Every structure is written in C-alpha cells, then in structure tokens.
C-alpha positions as CSV (number, residue, x, y, z in Angstrom):
1,X,123.7,151.0,80.6
2,X,123.6,154.7,80.5
3,X,126.3,157.3,80.0
4,X,127.0,157.3,83.7
5,X,130.1,155.1,85.4
6,X,129.0,151.4,85.8
7,X,127.5,151.1,89.3
8,X,128.9,148.0,91.3
9,X,127.3,146.4,94.3
10,X,130.1,144.9,96.4
11,X,129.3,142.0,98.9
12,X,131.9,141.1,101.3
13,X,131.7,140.1,104.8
14,X,135.5,140.9,105.2
15,X,135.2,144.7,106.4
16,X,139.1,145.5,105.3
17,X,138.8,144.0,102.2
18,X,135.3,145.5,101.1
19,X,136.9,148.8,102.0
20,X,139.8,148.3,99.7
21,X,137.7,146.8,97.0
22,X,135.4,150.0,97.2
23,X,138.2,152.5,97.3
24,X,140.2,151.0,94.4
25,X,136.9,150.4,92.1
26,X,136.1,154.0,92.5
27,X,139.8,155.3,91.9
28,X,139.3,153.0,88.6
29,X,136.1,155.4,87.6
30,X,133.1,152.9,88.9
31,X,130.4,154.0,91.2
32,X,130.2,151.6,93.7
33,X,128.0,150.6,96.8
34,X,129.2,147.9,99.8
35,X,127.1,145.4,101.5
36,X,128.5,142.8,104.5
37,X,126.0,140.2,103.7
38,X,123.5,138.9,101.4
39,X,120.2,140.4,103.5
40,X,122.0,143.7,102.8
41,X,122.8,143.1,99.4
42,X,119.1,142.5,98.6
43,X,117.8,145.6,100.4
44,X,120.3,147.7,98.2
45,X,119.2,145.8,94.9
46,X,115.4,146.6,96.0
47,X,116.1,150.4,95.4
48,X,119.1,150.6,93.0
49,X,119.5,149.0,89.9
50,X,123.4,147.8,89.5
51,X,125.4,147.0,86.5
52,X,127.2,144.4,88.2
53,X,127.6,142.6,91.4
54,X,131.1,141.6,92.8
55,X,130.3,138.7,95.3
56,X,131.9,136.9,98.0
57,X,131.5,133.2,98.0
58,X,132.2,132.4,101.7
59,X,129.9,134.6,103.6
60,X,127.9,133.8,107.0
61,X,124.4,133.0,106.7
62,X,123.2,133.2,102.8
63,X,126.6,132.1,100.9
64,X,127.5,133.9,97.4
65,X,126.6,130.6,95.5
66,X,122.8,130.4,97.1
67,X,122.6,134.2,96.6
68,X,123.7,134.0,93.0
69,X,121.4,131.2,92.1
70,X,118.3,132.9,93.5
71,X,119.3,136.4,91.9
72,X,119.3,134.1,88.6
73,X,115.5,133.3,89.1
74,X,114.4,137.0,88.3
75,X,117.6,139.0,87.2
76,X,120.4,138.6,84.7
77,X,122.6,141.4,86.0
78,X,126.2,140.2,85.7
79,X,127.6,138.5,88.7
80,X,131.2,138.1,89.3
81,X,132.3,135.8,92.2
82,X,135.4,135.9,94.7
83,X,136.2,132.8,95.9
84,X,138.7,130.9,97.8
85,X,138.0,127.8,96.4
86,X,140.8,126.9,94.1
87,X,139.5,123.5,93.1
88,X,138.2,123.8,89.4
89,X,134.9,121.8,90.4
90,X,134.1,124.5,93.0
91,X,134.8,127.3,90.6
92,X,132.8,125.7,87.9
93,X,129.8,125.1,90.3
94,X,129.7,128.8,90.6
95,X,129.5,129.1,86.9
96,X,126.7,126.7,86.9
97,X,124.8,128.7,89.4
98,X,124.7,131.6,87.5
99,X,128.0,133.4,87.6
100,X,129.5,135.2,85.0
101,X,132.9,134.6,86.0
102,X,135.2,134.4,89.2
103,X,138.3,135.7,90.5
104,X,140.2,133.2,93.1
105,X,141.4,135.0,96.4
106,X,144.1,136.4,96.9
107,X,144.0,138.2,93.6
108,X,145.4,141.2,92.0
109,X,143.2,144.4,92.0
110,X,144.2,144.9,88.6
111,X,143.0,141.6,87.4
112,X,139.7,142.0,89.2
113,X,139.4,145.2,87.4
114,X,140.3,143.5,83.7
115,X,137.5,140.8,84.7
116,X,134.9,143.4,85.2
117,X,135.5,145.3,82.3
118,X,135.5,142.2,80.2
119,X,131.9,141.3,81.2
120,X,130.7,144.9,81.1
121,X,132.3,145.0,77.8
122,X,130.3,144.8,74.3
123,X,132.4,144.7,71.5
124,X,131.4,147.0,69.0
125,X,130.2,145.4,65.6
126,X,128.9,146.4,62.4
127,X,125.1,146.4,62.1
128,X,123.9,143.2,60.6
129,X,121.9,142.9,57.2
130,X,119.5,141.0,59.2
131,X,117.8,142.3,62.2
132,X,117.4,139.2,63.8
133,X,118.5,135.3,63.3
134,X,115.8,132.7,63.6
135,X,116.5,129.0,64.6
136,X,113.7,126.7,65.4
137,X,110.8,128.5,67.3
138,X,113.4,130.8,68.5
139,X,114.7,134.3,67.3
140,X,117.4,136.1,68.3
141,X,117.4,140.2,68.2
142,X,121.0,141.0,67.1
143,X,120.8,145.0,67.9
144,X,118.9,144.5,71.2
145,X,120.8,141.1,71.9
146,X,117.7,139.6,73.4
147,X,116.3,135.8,72.7
148,X,112.5,135.4,72.0
149,X,110.7,131.8,72.2
150,X,107.1,131.0,71.6
151,X,106.1,132.3,75.5
152,X,108.5,135.3,74.8
153,X,111.7,136.9,76.4
154,X,114.0,133.8,77.4
155,X,116.4,135.5,80.4
156,X,119.9,135.1,79.5
157,X,122.9,136.0,81.6
158,X,125.5,138.8,80.3
159,X,128.0,135.7,79.4
160,X,125.4,133.8,77.7
161,X,124.1,136.8,75.7
162,X,127.5,137.5,74.5
163,X,128.0,134.0,73.6
164,X,124.9,134.1,71.5
165,X,125.6,137.3,70.0
166,X,128.7,136.2,68.6
167,X,127.5,132.8,67.3
168,X,124.6,134.7,65.7
169,X,126.8,137.2,64.1
170,X,128.7,134.3,62.6
171,X,125.5,131.9,62.2
172,X,126.3,128.7,60.2
173,X,129.9,129.1,60.6
174,X,132.0,127.5,63.3
175,X,133.1,130.0,65.9
176,X,136.7,128.8,67.9
177,X,136.0,128.9,71.8
178,X,139.1,130.9,72.0
179,X,137.2,133.9,70.3
180,X,134.8,133.9,73.2
181,X,137.2,133.5,75.9
182,X,140.6,134.9,76.7
183,X,143.8,132.6,76.4
184,X,143.4,130.9,79.6
185,X,142.2,127.1,79.5
186,X,140.0,127.9,82.5
187,X,138.1,130.4,80.3
188,X,137.6,128.3,77.8
189,X,135.8,125.7,80.1
190,X,134.1,128.6,81.2
191,X,132.7,129.0,77.7
192,X,131.8,125.4,77.8
193,X,129.7,126.0,80.9
194,X,127.8,129.0,79.0
195,X,127.1,126.9,76.2
196,X,125.8,124.1,78.5
197,X,123.5,126.7,80.0
198,X,122.5,128.1,76.8
199,X,121.5,124.5,75.6
200,X,119.4,123.8,78.3
201,X,117.5,126.9,77.4
202,X,117.1,126.3,73.6
203,X,117.4,122.6,72.8
204,X,114.6,119.9,73.0
205,X,117.3,117.7,74.1
206,X,120.6,119.3,75.3
207,X,122.5,116.0,74.9
208,X,121.7,116.0,71.3
209,X,121.7,119.9,70.1
210,X,120.0,120.8,66.9
211,X,121.1,124.7,66.9
212,X,124.0,125.2,69.2
213,X,126.3,122.4,67.7
214,X,129.9,121.5,68.4
215,X,131.9,121.4,65.0
216,X,134.5,118.8,66.2
217,X,138.1,120.4,65.9
218,X,136.7,124.0,65.5
219,X,134.6,125.1,68.1
220,X,130.7,126.0,68.0
221,X,128.1,127.0,65.6
222,X,124.6,128.2,65.6
223,X,122.5,126.3,62.9
224,X,120.0,129.2,61.8
225,X,117.0,128.8,59.4
C-alpha cells in the first residue's frame, strides 16, 4: 500500500448499517466507498484498487460467499465478511471460499476496526540473511512476500501470505498456532483453514504434506531445502 490511508470498499445491502460503517471507518482514518450489492461492488472494483473489502454475506442477488469465491479467481485483495450466521461451519465456509476473516453480527464497531487493522498490518521484521526460502519446486521471496512455482507467481490471500511469511522466517523451526493468530480458539481454527488452503496450492498430496508439516504438540513448520 502507498502512504495514503487504506481505501476500504463496504458492501452491505442494509442502508442504515452501510452508512454507519462508512461514517465510523472514516472517523477512524480510512478512506471508504460503499456499495449496496455485488453488482455495484464490481463496478467500483473495475475502476479503483481497494486495499480491503468489508463484505456482507446475506445480500439479495449474488451473496457475499459467491462474490468472495469469484473475486479470489483473479484477486488477492483482503476480504472481511460480515455474517449473521453464528454456526462454526458457516463461518469456516467463508474462510474456505477465500475470506481472510469474519465478524458475526451484531458486532462492536471497535472490534471491526481491530479485525481490519489486523488484516492490513504487516508486522515489522529484520531483513533476513537469505532473500528467499526454497522448498521443492517453490521459492518464497521474503522481501516481496510472494510465492513462485514452476509456472510463475502463485496467488495467495493476505492471510495465506502472512502465515507463509511467518513460517518462512522461521524455516525448519516449529511455529505455534497462537503466533499466527490472537488468543481466540476461533482464530486458531482459522489458521488451520489457511494452512489447509496453502497445502492445496503447494503440496503434491495435501493429505501427506512434505513442506508445510504439522509438528505434534508444537504447531506448524515450513521444511525448506
């Protein structure tokens, strides 16, 4: 992102909530654009490169889950879902479609801002001795935080990138799940979902990972060359 405030696209069909969200996020220092439905959101995305989407799940026409899945085919823009569905399986479904996180309605506005900042934030770290980490046919550029395979760059969501970057900076050492999430058990489960998605992108057989391995009782580890 540039030095400008992050630009967030709010997609919410409830006009009152949409206006409240837009006003609150502006007060918190964000630039915002609002859309009442998926079609309007697509029109905005055709002309503006947003830093993040805050996307309602239950919308008339194309719902938020379907829109998220479609966006993920061409973009890795961070997506935070707003969902009234409280069941764990429903929330996990959103993560599997490509969302980076979710907030369950009703929610506190402060919590929403904390989640937004957590997704946008990149923790500062020392420049590693090696500019990249290699594992099998893949290489992860530690400076750019980009993953490459035999056919070029592999698209990752912001959450997948953050998790892989953390593992790459600690290559061949186990990283606890809590280091990649906050203290909520739900957040730790979300890390497990991101790991599953990463394995699908790099492992020959995700059921028996070679590179992104589970270290029993400790966490996850990237096994590098």
